[in-house]
MARDO-60848 format. One record per residue (C-alpha): z negated, x, y negated; residue number from 1. Coordinates in pm, whole numbers. Example, Ala and Ser with C-alpha at 12.3 -4.5 7.8 and 13.67 -1.06 7.14 Angstrom:
2
((-780,1230,450),1) ((-714,1367,106),2) 
END
This chain:
716
((-908,1022,-4275),1) ((-836,1404,-4328),2) ((-439,1369,-4341),3) ((-236,1671,-4356),4) ((148,1674,-4453),5) ((345,1661,-4140),6) ((717,1724,-4135),7) ((884,1398,-4010),8) ((1234,1374,-3899),9) ((1418,1054,-3786),10) ((1445,1219,-3415),11) ((1596,997,-3153),12) ((1543,655,-2995),13) ((1524,814,-2625),14) ((1368,883,-2376),15) ((1096,618,-2482),16) ((761,791,-2491),17) ((631,1105,-2660),18) ((857,1402,-2553),19) ((738,1754,-2662),20) ((1037,2015,-2685),21) ((846,2332,-2751),22) ((832,2267,-3119),23) ((718,1940,-3210),24) ((725,1579,-3031),25) ((983,1297,-3060),26) ((775,929,-3030),27) ((978,629,-2960),28) ((832,287,-2916),29) ((1031,-23,-2787),30) ((941,-361,-2998),31) ((1192,-636,-3081),32) ((993,-820,-3296),33) ((763,-584,-3493),34) ((807,-493,-3846),35) ((622,-180,-3873),36) ((478,93,-3634),37) ((211,359,-3690),38) ((162,660,-3491),39) ((-216,738,-3525),40) ((-325,1090,-3446),41) ((-706,1166,-3337),42) ((-904,1488,-3330),43) ((-1009,1651,-3008),44) ((-1280,1395,-2910),45) ((-1074,1124,-2958),46) ((-1340,943,-3187),47) ((-1177,1048,-3523),48) ((-819,934,-3660),49) ((-724,1208,-3846),50) ((-348,1090,-3954),51) ((-133,793,-3961),52) ((239,858,-3941),53) ((489,562,-4000),54) ((781,610,-3757),55) ((1083,606,-3980),56) ((1365,485,-3777),57) ((1446,169,-3581),58) ((1749,169,-3355),59) ((1859,-80,-3078),60) ((1508,-236,-3091),61) ((1330,122,-3042),62) ((1119,280,-3338),63) ((1120,645,-3350),64) ((1033,986,-3549),65) ((1001,1355,-3449),66) ((707,1535,-3591),67) ((700,1878,-3625),68) ((435,2142,-3478),69) ((265,1870,-3257),70) ((151,2040,-2936),71) ((63,1908,-2558),72) ((-293,1812,-2587),73) ((-244,1594,-2901),74) ((-416,1255,-2897),75) ((-238,961,-2994),76) ((-197,585,-3032),77) ((7,333,-3211),78) ((-94,32,-3459),79) ((205,-217,-3445),80) ((249,-470,-3748),81) ((404,-796,-3697),82) ((337,-1181,-3705),83) ((9,-1315,-3516),84) ((175,-1649,-3429),85) ((6,-1712,-3078),86) ((211,-2062,-3052),87) ((542,-1873,-3108),88) ((456,-1609,-2848),89) ((371,-1322,-3105),90) ((35,-1164,-3101),91) ((70,-855,-3324),92) ((-265,-723,-3456),93) ((-253,-362,-3644),94) ((-611,-368,-3617),95) ((-598,-266,-3256),96) ((-509,68,-3138),97) ((-223,25,-2894),98) ((-163,264,-2589),99) ((202,386,-2549),100) ((336,208,-2244),101) ((490,551,-2153),102) ((172,738,-2180),103) ((183,1016,-1922),104) ((-203,1089,-1957),105) ((-529,934,-2112),106) ((-826,1081,-2271),107) ((-1109,885,-2228),108) ((-1222,542,-2004),109) ((-1135,225,-2107),110) ((-1423,-20,-2107),111) ((-1312,-372,-2222),112) ((-1508,-553,-2461),113) ((-1492,-826,-2710),114) ((-1388,-578,-2973),115) ((-1046,-506,-2786),116) ((-914,-894,-2821),117) ((-708,-972,-3100),118) ((-857,-1289,-3170),119) ((-1242,-1387,-3284),120) ((-1425,-1452,-2946),121) ((-1632,-1758,-3002),122) ((-1406,-1905,-3281),123) ((-1329,-2267,-3243),124) ((-968,-2184,-3230),125) ((-1020,-1945,-2981),126) ((-691,-1739,-2932),127) ((-548,-1888,-3236),128) ((-786,-1678,-3477),129) ((-726,-1323,-3596),130) ((-985,-1030,-3542),131) ((-959,-782,-3804),132) ((-1221,-537,-3627),133) ((-1093,-201,-3556),134) ((-1141,-87,-3196),135) ((-1007,251,-3223),136) ((-1319,442,-3118),137) ((-1374,243,-2807),138) ((-1019,289,-2697),139) ((-880,595,-2443),140) ((-629,763,-2619),141) ((-276,844,-2519),142) ((-227,1264,-2455),143) ((75,1467,-2541),144) ((176,1653,-2235),145) ((343,1961,-2115),146) ((528,1863,-1786),147) ((604,2179,-1644),148) ((489,2243,-1277),149) ((598,2500,-1025),150) ((740,2288,-761),151) ((885,2418,-433),152) ((1221,2415,-369),153) ((1194,2149,-82),154) ((953,1912,-257),155) ((986,1599,-17),156) ((900,1580,384),157) ((1142,1308,409),158) ((1003,1149,726),159) ((1268,896,867),160) ((1147,570,905),161) ((1127,549,1285),162) ((922,831,1251),163) ((675,724,1009),164) ((303,637,1072),165) ((133,510,774),166) ((-219,553,692),167) ((-361,325,402),168) ((-641,519,200),169) ((-860,478,-105),170) ((-881,793,-311),171) ((-1235,755,-385),172) ((-1382,554,-96),173) ((-1206,823,178),174) ((-1351,1127,18),175) ((-1660,1033,-185),176) ((-1898,1137,118),177) ((-1714,1417,275),178) ((-1964,1714,300),179) ((-1688,1934,352),180) ((-1537,1906,-21),181) ((-1713,2066,-306),182) ((-1909,1775,-480),183) ((-1719,1795,-784),184) ((-1438,1733,-626),185) ((-1533,1421,-409),186) ((-1371,1094,-485),187) ((-1072,1272,-672),188) ((-727,1369,-621),189) ((-835,1738,-546),190) ((-1031,1582,-266),191) ((-711,1416,-125),192) ((-570,1790,-136),193) ((-865,1939,7),194) ((-814,2155,343),195) ((-1084,1932,519),196) ((-870,1595,430),197) ((-562,1747,524),198) ((-678,1886,842),199) ((-802,1566,927),200) ((-475,1378,853),201) ((-271,1618,1064),202) ((-502,1622,1350),203) ((-479,1235,1369),204) ((-108,1238,1352),205) ((-8,1012,1054),206) ((307,1119,855),207) ((255,961,533),208) ((-66,841,326),209) ((-56,522,121),210) ((-295,538,-151),211) ((-440,238,-303),212) ((-374,220,-681),213) ((-389,532,-884),214) ((-218,418,-1221),215) ((-458,400,-1487),216) ((-673,55,-1444),217) ((-988,-104,-1594),218) ((-1273,-316,-1494),219) ((-1285,-698,-1591),220) ((-1565,-806,-1807),221) ((-1694,-1084,-1564),222) ((-1725,-770,-1304),223) ((-1911,-558,-1562),224) ((-2140,-855,-1631),225) ((-2256,-847,-1288),226) ((-2289,-483,-1215),227) ((-1999,-443,-1013),228) ((-1649,-278,-1094),229) ((-1264,-327,-983),230) ((-1273,-36,-700),231) ((-955,-169,-557),232) ((-745,-94,-892),233) ((-518,-373,-890),234) ((-564,-399,-1275),235) ((-307,-136,-1412),236) ((-264,-97,-1792),237) ((-54,217,-1807),238) ((235,270,-1562),239) ((284,649,-1605),240) ((-45,784,-1629),241) ((-281,833,-1308),242) ((-644,673,-1338),243) ((-879,903,-1531),244) ((-1153,827,-1298),245) ((-979,1011,-979),246) ((-919,1338,-1208),247) ((-1174,1614,-1199),248) ((-1310,1754,-1508),249) ((-1015,1981,-1645),250) ((-789,1878,-1386),251) ((-503,1682,-1576),252) ((-185,1601,-1438),253) ((-174,1929,-1242),254) ((-473,1790,-1005),255) ((-245,1467,-887),256) ((62,1717,-859),257) ((-124,1974,-674),258) ((-268,1732,-418),259) ((91,1597,-360),260) ((220,1960,-323),261) ((-50,2042,-48),262) ((8,1701,164),263) ((369,1797,143),264) ((316,2146,278),265) ((161,1966,545),266) ((450,1755,653),267) ((254,1445,497),268) ((413,1216,262),269) ((228,1039,-25),270) ((333,672,-66),271) ((177,484,-407),272) ((57,132,-424),273) ((201,19,-747),274) ((129,-298,-925),275) ((428,-404,-1165),276) ((371,-783,-1155),277) ((105,-803,-1413),278) ((-106,-606,-1645),279) ((-468,-585,-1716),280) ((-441,-778,-2039),281) ((-479,-1089,-1840),282) ((-432,-1449,-2003),283) ((-442,-1523,-2358),284) ((-811,-1515,-2364),285) ((-766,-1115,-2246),286) ((-766,-828,-2471),287) ((-487,-650,-2644),288) ((-433,-303,-2511),289) ((-93,-226,-2523),290) ((189,-490,-2422),291) ((58,-751,-2583),292) ((2,-582,-2906),293) ((355,-435,-2881),294) ((563,-719,-2847),295) ((414,-1010,-2624),296) ((715,-1195,-2636),297) ((959,-930,-2458),298) ((668,-787,-2224),299) ((547,-1117,-2055),300) ((670,-1417,-1922),301) ((538,-1715,-2099),302) ((539,-2122,-2053),303) ((785,-2300,-2272),304) ((478,-2361,-2545),305) ((479,-1974,-2564),306) ((92,-1981,-2605),307) ((-7,-1955,-2248),308) ((134,-1717,-1973),309) ((321,-1799,-1647),310) ((69,-1674,-1377),311) ((258,-1657,-1074),312) ((1,-1342,-999),313) ((-331,-1524,-988),314) ((-432,-1240,-1247),315) ((-369,-1413,-1575),316) ((-17,-1308,-1671),317) ((302,-1219,-1528),318) ((523,-886,-1639),319) ((878,-1009,-1762),320) ((1090,-790,-1577),321) ((1381,-1004,-1628),322) ((1402,-841,-1994),323) ((1619,-523,-1976),324) ((1352,-311,-2172),325) ((1090,-397,-1926),326) ((1291,-353,-1642),327) ((1382,-21,-1785),328) ((1015,50,-1814),329) ((949,2,-1465),330) ((1247,181,-1327),331) ((1153,481,-1531),332) ((803,470,-1429),333) ((927,485,-1042),334) ((1143,769,-1125),335) ((864,961,-1301),336) ((639,931,-1020),337) ((905,1059,-774),338) ((1056,1322,-1009),339) ((799,1468,-1200),340) ((470,1368,-996),341) ((651,1448,-638),342) ((578,1125,-460),343) ((804,950,-154),344) ((766,608,-204),345) ((597,294,-302),346) ((416,-38,-158),347) ((485,-286,-420),348) ((189,-554,-492),349) ((293,-892,-491),350) ((665,-810,-463),351) ((787,-1146,-463),352) ((707,-1158,-853),353) ((948,-865,-866),354) ((1222,-1100,-733),355) ((1176,-1375,-941),356) ((1466,-1512,-1213),357) ((1443,-1809,-1408),358) ((1569,-2024,-1120),359) ((1288,-1864,-879),360) ((1282,-1576,-630),361) ((1582,-1397,-564),362) ((1647,-1133,-332),363) ((1945,-1036,-571),364) ((1709,-1003,-850),365) ((1790,-738,-1159),366) ((1490,-539,-1029),367) ((1581,-521,-647),368) ((1973,-462,-767),369) ((1833,-180,-985),370) ((1644,-23,-727),371) ((1894,-21,-478),372) ((2173,132,-661),373) ((1971,381,-835),374) ((2051,752,-714),375) ((1663,860,-702),376) ((1489,548,-615),377) ((1757,448,-321),378) ((1640,779,-130),379) ((1276,695,-121),380) ((1058,442,89),381) ((1003,103,-33),382) ((741,-129,85),383) ((697,-503,-10),384) ((397,-728,-3),385) ((616,-1013,26),386) ((405,-1271,-147),387) ((262,-1387,-444),388) ((104,-1733,-548),389) ((376,-1881,-770),390) ((636,-2132,-603),391) ((784,-2045,-300),392) ((562,-1746,-296),393) ((598,-1641,61),394) ((922,-1461,119),395) ((861,-1234,428),396) ((1186,-1123,563),397) ((1353,-1200,296),398) ((1376,-870,92),399) ((1684,-646,28),400) ((1802,-404,311),401) ((1645,-83,264),402) ((1314,-215,226),403) ((1019,-267,447),404) ((782,-532,422),405) ((409,-593,550),406) ((425,-825,831),407) ((125,-1030,842),408) ((274,-1242,1124),409) ((251,-966,1318),410) ((-121,-928,1189),411) ((-232,-1283,1284),412) ((-33,-1277,1631),413) ((-216,-977,1776),414) ((-535,-1058,1634),415) ((-491,-1423,1776),416) ((-351,-1306,2113),417) ((-656,-1057,2167),418) ((-904,-1315,2063),419) ((-736,-1535,2322),420) ((-565,-1791,2135),421) ((-369,-2033,2355),422) ((53,-1997,2301),423) ((40,-1660,2177),424) ((224,-1468,2424),425) ((605,-1570,2328),426) ((538,-1452,1958),427) ((356,-1141,2049),428) ((646,-1054,2250),429) ((884,-1098,1961),430) ((643,-919,1727),431) ((604,-615,2000),432) ((1026,-578,1942),433) ((1008,-540,1585),434) ((1020,-904,1473),435) ((1411,-945,1498),436) ((1347,-1328,1432),437) ((1236,-1222,1074),438) ((1420,-876,1006),439) ((1738,-878,1216),440) ((1989,-943,913),441) ((2213,-730,691),442) ((2160,-435,906),443) ((1815,-403,869),444) ((1617,-210,1144),445) ((1288,-258,1330),446) ((1113,-23,1095),447) ((1157,-280,831),448) ((826,-463,1027),449) ((523,-252,871),450) ((299,-327,1175),451) ((-61,-369,1113),452) ((-389,-589,1198),453) ((-609,-474,911),454) ((-559,-338,557),455) ((-783,-344,224),456) ((-739,-695,212),457) ((-930,-867,501),458) ((-1172,-740,784),459) ((-1182,-411,869),460) ((-1120,-345,1248),461) ((-1471,-309,1340),462) ((-1555,-637,1141),463) ((-1278,-805,1287),464) ((-1450,-829,1622),465) ((-1817,-837,1474),466) ((-1781,-1135,1259),467) ((-1628,-1490,1274),468) ((-1690,-1571,923),469) ((-1655,-1378,566),470) ((-1995,-1244,420),471) ((-1884,-1164,74),472) ((-2213,-1277,-109),473) ((-2280,-940,-282),474) ((-1944,-1017,-476),475) ((-2137,-1262,-683),476) ((-1853,-1558,-621),477) ((-2076,-1760,-394),478) ((-1910,-1625,-90),479) ((-1587,-1835,-186),480) ((-1381,-1550,-249),481) ((-1154,-1390,33),482) ((-916,-1533,284),483) ((-1134,-1803,502),484) ((-911,-1795,805),485) ((-974,-1426,941),486) ((-857,-1506,1315),487) ((-1174,-1269,1428),488) ((-1437,-1318,1655),489) ((-1795,-1174,1717),490) ((-1834,-1193,2081),491) ((-2152,-1370,2102),492) ((-2347,-1215,1805),493) ((-2244,-1226,1433),494) ((-2251,-871,1287),495) ((-2478,-596,1406),496) ((-2616,-589,1785),497) ((-2744,-366,2032),498) ((-2652,-562,2326),499) ((-2436,-294,2540),500) ((-2215,-584,2673),501) ((-2083,-685,2368),502) ((-2059,-341,2211),503) ((-1836,-222,2497),504) ((-1625,-549,2446),505) ((-1573,-515,2114),506) ((-1463,-126,2154),507) ((-1244,-248,2387),508) ((-1072,-512,2131),509) ((-1058,-265,1895),510) ((-867,-11,2132),511) ((-652,-322,2215),512) ((-561,-402,1843),513) ((-459,-41,1742),514) ((-271,13,2081),515) ((-53,-313,1996),516) ((3,-166,1663),517) ((101,170,1735),518) ((311,111,2079),519) ((499,-189,1901),520) ((853,-125,1772),521) ((841,-102,1383),522) ((630,89,1155),523) ((256,138,1214),524) ((-7,122,974),525) ((-389,220,993),526) ((-630,109,751),527) ((-832,447,689),528) ((-1176,459,859),529) ((-1067,219,1159),530) ((-1039,495,1374),531) ((-1385,608,1262),532) ((-1584,258,1280),533) ((-1589,178,926),534) ((-1732,-157,840),535) ((-1797,-353,540),536) ((-2075,-580,677),537) ((-1808,-877,709),538) ((-1710,-843,340),539) ((-1344,-952,383),540) ((-1270,-918,-6),541) ((-1465,-582,-133),542) ((-1248,-546,-394),543) ((-1541,-487,-649),544) ((-1753,-306,-411),545) ((-1771,67,-508),546) ((-2066,162,-269),547) ((-2141,230,93),548) ((-1951,-120,169),549) ((-1636,23,80),550) ((-1677,411,157),551) ((-1611,605,479),552) ((-1936,741,592),553) ((-1833,1094,709),554) ((-2209,1196,785),555) ((-2281,901,982),556) ((-1971,915,1230),557) ((-2137,873,1573),558) ((-2039,1080,1896),559) ((-1916,704,2011),560) ((-1707,681,1731),561) ((-1570,1033,1771),562) ((-1457,918,2127),563) ((-1258,624,1948),564) ((-1101,866,1736),565) ((-989,1078,2026),566) ((-834,747,2165),567) ((-661,670,1844),568) ((-511,1032,1863),569) ((-381,977,2231),570) ((-191,647,2121),571) ((-37,852,1821),572) ((91,1135,2023),573) ((204,893,2278),574) ((424,732,2027),575) ((521,1044,1868),576) ((641,1166,2217),577) ((861,873,2335),578) ((1154,775,2102),579) ((1181,446,2287),580) ((860,320,2119),581) ((1018,374,1795),582) ((1409,255,1852),583) ((1631,240,1551),584) ((1781,-81,1673),585) ((1660,-414,1770),586) ((1632,-461,2155),587) ((1754,-769,2350),588) ((1799,-645,2689),589) ((2190,-615,2690),590) ((2216,-265,2817),591) ((2119,-143,3149),592) ((2019,195,3316),593) ((2267,370,3519),594) ((2012,522,3734),595) ((1767,237,3778),596) ((1969,-51,3663),597) ((1685,-164,3463),598) ((1777,-309,3116),599) ((1661,-177,2797),600) ((1393,-418,2771),601) ((1241,-676,3031),602) ((938,-905,3055),603) ((752,-884,3354),604) ((529,-1126,3532),605) ((242,-1052,3748),606) ((426,-1096,4030),607) ((633,-777,3942),608) ((941,-1005,3864),609) ((1097,-1113,3508),610) ((919,-1393,3345),611) ((1079,-1705,3359),612) ((1110,-1975,3076),613) ((858,-2175,3225),614) ((606,-1891,3239),615) ((675,-1815,2876),616) ((635,-2181,2771),617) ((289,-2192,2961),618) ((58,-2224,2650),619) ((-222,-2046,2888),620) ((-19,-1741,2986),621) ((-206,-1428,2842),622) ((-115,-1154,3092),623) ((266,-966,3096),624) ((419,-656,3118),625) ((660,-515,2854),626) ((917,-272,3058),627) ((1116,-54,2816),628) ((1412,191,2984),629) ((1453,497,2816),630) ((1794,576,2948),631) ((1951,213,2890),632) ((2172,255,2600),633) ((2211,588,2428),634) ((2073,610,2107),635) ((2092,855,1806),636) ((1788,1040,1627),637) ((1753,1055,1246),638) ((1906,1396,1317),639) ((2216,1258,1496),640) ((2159,1398,1828),641) ((2180,1172,2150),642) ((1828,1074,2283),643) ((1707,942,2620),644) ((1362,889,2706),645) ((1145,803,3038),646) ((1087,386,3126),647) ((744,284,3023),648) ((542,-39,3141),649) ((308,-175,2901),650) ((70,-408,3075),651) ((-106,-705,2836),652) ((-417,-884,2955),653) ((-605,-1111,2702),654) ((-766,-1341,2988),655) ((-1134,-1294,3043),656) ((-1088,-1187,3398),657) ((-879,-936,3592),658) ((-529,-982,3677),659) ((-394,-834,3996),660) ((-32,-723,3892),661) ((268,-617,4121),662) ((422,-289,3972),663) ((784,-343,3932),664) ((1026,-187,4178),665) ((1357,-43,4124),666) ((1629,189,4301),667) ((1532,545,4324),668) ((1178,421,4182),669) ((892,619,4337),670) ((574,540,4159),671) ((431,456,3857),672) ((221,702,3661),673) ((-66,589,3422),674) ((-90,716,3080),675) ((-346,508,2912),676) ((-579,223,2968),677) ((-841,45,2710),678) ((-1042,-51,2966),679) ((-1088,320,3104),680) ((-1027,512,2762),681) ((-1153,858,2890),682) ((-951,836,3221),683) ((-704,1149,3193),684) ((-334,1101,3136),685) ((-177,1094,3486),686) ((-469,1047,3664),687) ((-368,717,3816),688) ((-70,683,4030),689) ((67,342,4159),690) ((360,301,4400),691) ((641,104,4245),692) ((630,-240,4420),693) ((255,-165,4439),694) ((-75,-332,4322),695) ((-244,-248,3987),696) ((-542,-445,3889),697) ((-518,-513,3517),698) ((-879,-521,3375),699) ((-967,-812,3143),700) ((-904,-778,2770),701) ((-718,-482,2824),702) ((-357,-278,2771),703) ((-228,-29,3032),704) ((68,209,2974),705) ((249,342,3266),706) ((557,584,3316),707) ((797,547,3604),708) ((852,842,3821),709) ((1201,860,4004),710) ((1247,1014,4335),711) ((1485,1283,4187),712) ((1205,1359,3922),713) ((915,1423,4185),714) ((1169,1676,4369),715) ((1187,1880,4067),716) 
END
């Protein structure tokens, strides 16, 4: 070790992390139980440890020191000294180089192996033993950064919730095969900010891209042993640093910020899928990378015997957000990604874990309260995955006001209705109006329901209509992983087929499913590639498949799929054109139009009249109309302007046969103008005209949209 004499001052205990001020760096590290902390400096390769500096001060459980002349680009890590007493919850091991929980950038990739464990792997005492091997050469290094970036004055698109259309995408899988992107950028942040991708997203019509995890994460050894990796990324170990695998050579933090800026310039928000419920250090048999070796007793929720971890996440450990310093870290991380990295919101993985207090789940938990009152975080989008695997883990509808939630009941009901399951019509009706039975409380609005039929977790849209069973054999878990209940159908053949009848029915069902998502009240979410026919060959848990199973095959998009894409664009444009499809308040049929007498929402039977209670309770009912009167009850746009709209009629038919439908009549009603029909997707808008009170045949397995034309409109 070639040590030089550094000028070291006490510095300040805040802010946490490594802060460069132009002349040197203030280093701070929280640990309530450490006995000594050494700052370790490395050469530019990250392989040679050049210096060790003891942080000289300890204030309010924070170790700190200011080192002159250290510049951005310097590589560092920590060695933390303290007791190795697993039975008491302490797992300090100064032989293991530790990452700064607040590091903004990483140098090198992390490949977890036995040397990263604080105990001797294979020892009879297992994790109670102590490993003295130094792992510094096998650890990535923290990087001192210069955070400056020339952000424009207006940084965030600030898309109102009612106008939001989410698009869930994987940075690598979405861009890796796109031939219009330079090869060196494919699969990277630079690719997401490339003109080819931005142009596609703009033409599609989405407003907000929801990126799967981009915090630094690692691959579990059991996957590497099988020749697989953690492709999805739900295995974070650094909550401030972007994943090195998504950064181009020489890109650094600027690459991520540039991606965000370019998406913003196109009017597209960036939402990050974040994992604050657990870390990549796993169970007591996992590696010591950062938190475990810095202060295990503070950072994790432990069982009463303290040797073992509470595992409400199914990933081996649970982050202890009840601890004020751990809560501070999560809040600091969120604010950093908004203020310094420019993002517009977050989707919280296993968000029920974030609400767990000592007595169980609490929608008034410390984390939720802190986020709601924060002057920065209270102004951006919050989306909860409303469950975990702990006691009482399913909490759909029980998150605080101001947040939205993935609505899996919408997903399952829509799947089952179009599959033809009995008794689904009443629940679908509720879901189509924003799931008021779940969300109408505490001033919450329909946008709180994130409506979707496919996400990263489960079948893609194509597979949903092509497979009845999961086909996860390539994951190496005996096809036991992934959810066994998918509410899917193959319509006669499992998987691929050349049968034109089956293929046409599958395409129609895909149109039905996406049309239901995009025409329902609430916030629609599409899975990237569903509009282009992406399949995972029946794998409903492709978390470890970094290959053609998960990637979007841009070069292989067929003419047929491009026609499907055009249909999806029409759907999105229809939603964006009509405010009544994205009402800011729940509808209950309490307002009437002064011109037509129609209620703001009515449910119509095949006879053209409102459905009776007997019809609703008929479990075999699979065909009905949803009538939305856009001038029944004035409502305000997000800009405060009074808005009215036309009257639309949506006809749903999940029967295997066509249904003759009497089109509703009303005072001054002239005829109904057809805008969209999933049975005739290429029929031009306005090509079909049906008189009010006339008959229209709703084809089997189809959804149609009509606009009511009044007599005075026709005269104009």
